[in-house]
C-alpha positions in Angstrom: 245.5 39.7 57.1 248.9 38.8 55.6 252.1 40.5 56.6 252.3 42.5 53.4 248.9 43.9 53.9 249.7 44.8 57.5 252.9 46.5 56.3 250.9 48.5 53.8 248.3 49.4 56.3 250.9 50.5 58.9 252.7 52.6 56.3 249.5 54.3 55.1 248.3 55.1 58.6 251.7 56.7 59.5 251.9 58.6 56.2 248.4 60.0 56.6 249.0 61.1 60.2 252.2 62.9 59.2 251.8 64.0 55.6 250.8 67.6 56.4 253.9 68.0 58.6 256.3 66.6 56.0 254.6 68.6 53.2 254.8 71.8 55.3 258.5 71.2 55.8 259.0 70.7 52.0 257.0 73.8 51.2 259.1 75.9 53.6 262.2 75.0 51.6 261.0 74.7 48.0 259.7 77.9 46.4 257.6 76.2 43.6 254.4 74.4 44.6 254.6 72.0 41.7 258.2 71.1 42.6 257.2 70.7 46.2 254.4 68.4 45.2 256.9 66.3 43.1 259.3 66.2 46.1 256.5 65.1 48.4 255.6 62.2 46.0 259.3 61.3 45.8 259.6 61.4 49.6 256.7 59.1 50.1 258.0 56.7 47.4 261.4 56.6 49.0 259.8 56.1 52.5 257.8 53.2 51.1 260.9 51.5 49.5 262.8 51.9 52.8 259.9 51.2 55.2 261.4 47.8 56.1 264.2 49.7 57.7 261.9 51.9 59.8 261.4 50.7 63.4 257.7 50.9 64.3 257.2 53.0 67.5 260.0 55.5 66.7 259.5 59.0 65.3 258.0 58.5 61.8 257.6 62.2 61.2 261.3 62.8 62.0 262.3 60.0 59.7 260.0 61.4 57.0 261.6 64.9 57.4 265.0 63.4 57.0 264.0 61.5 53.8 262.4 64.8 52.6 265.6 66.7 53.3 267.6 64.3 51.0 264.9 64.5 48.3 265.1 68.3 48.5 268.9 68.2 48.2 268.6 66.0 45.1 266.1 68.5 43.7 268.5 71.4 44.5 271.4 69.6 42.7 269.2 69.0 39.6 268.1 72.7 39.7 271.5 74.1 40.3 272.3 73.5 36.6 269.2 75.6 35.6 269.6 78.7 37.8 271.3 80.3 40.7 270.3 78.8 44.1 271.2 79.6 47.6 274.6 78.5 48.7 274.5 75.1 50.6 275.5 76.9 53.8 272.6 79.4 53.5 270.2 76.6 52.6 271.4 74.6 55.7 270.6 77.7 57.9 267.2 78.1 56.3 266.5 74.4 56.8 267.4 74.6 60.5 265.1 77.5 61.0 262.3 75.6 59.2 262.9 72.7 61.6 262.7 74.9 64.6 259.5 76.6 63.4 257.9 73.3 62.5 256.6 72.6 66.1 255.3 76.2 66.3 253.5 75.7 63.0 251.7 72.6 64.4 250.7 74.6 67.4 249.3 77.4 65.3 247.4 75.0 63.2 245.8 73.5 66.4 244.8 77.0 67.5 243.5 77.9 64.0 241.2 74.8 64.0 239.8 75.9 67.4 239.3 79.4 66.1 237.5 78.2 63.0 235.1 76.3 65.2 234.3 79.6 67.0 233.2 81.2 63.7 229.6 81.5 62.8 228.4 78.6 60.8 228.0 80.7 57.6 231.6 81.8 57.8 232.7 78.2 58.4 230.8 77.1 55.2 232.4 80.1 53.4 235.9 78.9 54.3 235.1 75.3 53.5 233.9 76.3 50.0 237.0 78.4 49.4 239.7 76.2 50.8 238.4 72.6 51.1 236.3 72.5 48.0 238.7 74.9 46.2 236.1 77.2 44.8 237.8 80.2 43.2 236.7 83.6 44.1 234.6 84.1 41.0 232.8 80.8 41.5 232.1 81.6 45.1 230.8 85.1 44.2 228.5 83.6 41.6 227.2 80.9 44.0 226.5 83.6 46.7 225.1 86.0 44.1 227.6 88.6 45.4 230.4 90.6 43.8 234.0 89.4 43.6 234.9 92.4 45.7 232.5 91.2 48.4 234.0 87.8 48.5 237.5 89.2 48.8 236.5 91.6 51.6 234.6 88.9 53.4 237.6 86.5 53.2 239.8 89.3 54.5 237.5 89.9 57.5 237.5 86.2 58.3 241.3 86.0 57.9 241.7 89.0 60.2 239.3 87.5 62.8 241.2 84.2 62.7 244.6 85.8 62.9 243.6 87.8 66.0 242.0 84.7 67.6 245.2 82.6 67.0 247.4 85.3 68.4 245.2 85.7 71.5 245.1 81.9 72.0 248.9 81.6 71.7 249.4 84.5 74.2 246.9 82.9 76.6 248.7 79.5 76.3 252.1 81.2 77.0 250.7 82.6 80.2 249.7 79.2 81.6 252.1 77.7 84.1 
């Protein structure tokens, strides 16, 4: 394998392992999903262009978050002409809070995954259809031969069960020495 292929493979491996974390950070600071998606694309593009400067073995996610931060700032500058945005000072405060919450979010996601595994198989399939396969509620209702209201209520029950499980798991973890 030539060095260019190795570089590409190393980059893709690191991006795939950290993409959710970087995207979550962007989404916490950008109100519009389409804009956040554009910023994520721009972030990955910038990271690829500057990947030669990244030192393998250091904190790739931290580097990605910093690149994302600058991409978000560019986005804010371009949007500031369109409408009123938070002041830079307030945005900096929000960004700091988002960085502090980021580790907590990763932990909650780990607990959520464990809680999903505890659900009945039918409920796991229900969640997969809704969130992984992106079935809308009407499609899901039609496939299950149930009403739309049933699907909403069932999703609500599953969400409630998962929320309780995650809270309980986090409390239990805090009690461990």
